[in-house]
C-alpha positions in Angstrom: -78.3 -0.7 39.0 -78.5 2.1 41.6 -77.0 5.5 41.0 -73.3 5.5 42.0 -73.5 8.3 44.6 -76.2 6.3 46.5 -73.7 3.5 47.4 -72.1 3.6 50.9 -68.9 5.7 51.2 -65.6 4.1 52.1 -63.5 6.7 53.9 -60.1 5.0 53.4 -59.8 3.2 50.1 -57.2 0.5 49.7 -54.9 0.2 46.7 -56.6 -3.2 45.9 -60.1 -1.6 45.7 -61.8 -1.4 42.4 -63.2 1.6 40.5 -65.4 1.7 37.4 -63.9 3.1 34.2 -65.0 3.4 30.6 -62.6 1.6 28.4 -62.0 4.0 25.5 -60.0 1.4 23.6 -62.8 -1.1 23.7 -66.0 0.7 22.6 -66.3 2.5 25.9 -67.3 -0.7 27.7 -67.7 -0.3 31.4 -64.9 -2.1 33.2 -63.2 -2.1 36.6 -59.6 -1.2 37.6 -57.6 -1.2 40.8 -56.6 2.0 42.5 -53.0 0.8 42.2 -53.3 0.4 38.4 -54.8 3.9 38.2 -51.9 5.4 40.3 -49.3 3.7 38.1 -51.0 4.8 34.9 -50.9 8.5 35.8 -47.4 8.1 37.4 -48.2 9.4 40.8 -45.2 10.2 43.1 -46.2 8.8 46.4 -42.9 8.7 48.2 -39.7 10.9 48.4 -36.6 9.2 49.9 -38.9 6.8 51.8 -41.1 9.7 53.0 -44.8 9.4 52.2 -47.7 11.7 52.4 -47.3 15.4 52.1 -43.6 16.2 52.1 -42.5 19.8 52.6 -39.2 21.0 51.2 -37.8 24.2 52.7 -34.6 26.1 52.3 -32.2 26.2 55.2 -29.6 28.8 56.1 -28.4 30.7 53.0 -30.4 28.3 50.7 -33.3 29.2 48.5 -35.7 27.0 46.6 -37.1 28.0 43.2 -39.8 26.0 41.5 -40.3 26.1 37.8 -42.6 23.6 36.1 -41.6 20.1 37.4 -38.1 21.3 38.5 -36.9 22.4 42.0 -33.8 24.6 41.8 -31.7 24.8 44.9 -29.4 27.9 45.3 -26.7 28.3 47.9 -24.9 31.5 47.1 -21.6 32.3 48.7 -21.9 34.5 51.8 -19.5 37.4 52.3 -17.2 39.4 50.1 -13.9 38.6 48.6 -11.0 40.1 46.6 -9.4 38.6 43.5 -6.4 36.4 44.3 -7.0 36.7 48.0 -7.2 33.3 49.8 -10.5 33.2 51.8 -11.0 32.2 55.3 -14.0 31.6 57.7 -15.0 34.7 59.5 -15.3 35.0 63.3 -18.9 33.9 63.3 -17.9 30.5 61.7 -20.5 30.7 58.8 -19.3 33.5 56.5 -16.3 33.9 54.2 -13.9 36.8 54.1 -10.4 37.7 52.9 -7.4 36.3 54.7 -4.0 38.1 54.9 -2.7 35.7 52.2 -2.6 36.8 48.5 -1.6 34.8 45.5 0.7 36.8 43.2 1.9 36.4 39.7 5.2 34.8 40.8 3.7 32.3 41.2 3.8 32.6 44.9 2.0 34.0 47.9 2.3 37.2 49.9 1.5 37.2 53.6 0.6 40.6 55.0 1.6 39.8 58.5 3.7 37.4 60.6 4.2 33.7 59.8 4.6 31.5 62.9 5.6 27.8 62.8 4.5 25.3 65.4 7.1 23.5 67.5 9.2 21.0 65.5 8.1 22.5 62.2 10.2 23.9 59.4 10.1 25.5 56.0 11.5 23.5 53.1 12.1 25.8 50.1 14.5 25.5 47.2 15.3 29.2 47.2 14.5 32.5 49.0 14.0 35.7 47.1 15.1 38.9 48.6 13.4 42.3 48.2 15.0 42.7 44.8 13.7 39.4 43.6 17.1 37.8 43.6 17.9 34.2 44.8 21.4 35.0 45.8 24.6 33.1 44.9 26.9 30.7 46.7 28.2 31.8 50.1 26.0 34.9 50.2 23.9 35.7 53.2 20.7 37.5 53.8 21.1 40.9 55.4 18.6 43.5 56.6 18.6 46.8 54.8 18.1 50.3 56.2 16.1 50.2 59.4 15.6 46.5 58.9 12.8 47.1 56.4 14.3 45.1 53.5 16.2 41.9 53.1 18.9 41.5 50.5 21.5 38.9 49.5 25.0 40.2 50.2 28.6 38.9 50.0 29.7 41.1 52.9 28.5 40.9 56.4 28.7 43.8 58.8 28.7 42.8 62.5 28.0 45.2 65.3 28.5 44.3 69.0 29.9 40.8 68.1 31.1 38.8 71.1 33.0 35.6 70.6 33.6 33.3 73.5 35.6 30.0 73.8 37.5 30.7 70.6 40.4 28.1 70.3 43.9 29.6 70.5 46.7 28.4 68.3 50.2 29.7 67.6 49.7 30.0 63.9 47.9 28.6 60.8 50.0 25.4 60.8 49.1 24.7 64.4 45.4 25.4 63.7 45.4 22.9 60.8 47.2 20.3 63.0 44.5 20.7 65.6 41.8 19.8 63.1 40.6 23.2 61.9 39.9 23.7 58.2 40.1 26.6 55.9 37.6 29.3 56.9 37.6 28.4 60.6 38.4 31.1 63.1 41.0 30.9 65.9 43.0 33.4 67.9 46.7 34.0 68.7 46.7 35.9 71.9 44.6 39.0 71.1 44.6 38.6 67.3 41.6 37.0 65.5 42.7 34.8 62.6 41.1 32.7 59.9 42.5 29.3 58.8 43.7 29.3 55.2 
């Protein structure tokens, strides 16, 4: 038998090709094995999600890859800064995170440091409204702006300045107003006197 390295070289072996091995479990007898069986025995990873050959894994934007042993660790840390209880938003560049003007308080509830606008045909449905004193108000109270309009409080009295009433129904007296269909609490006038149905 010729020396092995003197045989012709096959540049691209096939998985069905045979190689010589020494069978250690059978008195080191010389035997043959396919390249496929050798690959399966040593558990070679020859594909990755249908990719074959040399596959390169790289980190994308804001992603880092750390290899340790047989593990690949993918890290994607949050980008930007934030404040506890602040609701975040996308920044102007569309890829970073930053604070919005909305804060979650201990109410529970939210605080908006700015104006709130509703789209057309939208509304707010809430079981109650708290004023600056944290009160929900009672029956028949109204919300009134405080000094310089900087605070809103529930109140039972309403001060009107520059009020102008037009097209107010005129009735001779309370009986006439009731007969005309008005109910207690409605306004009417008798000549130049403003009256309330009772």
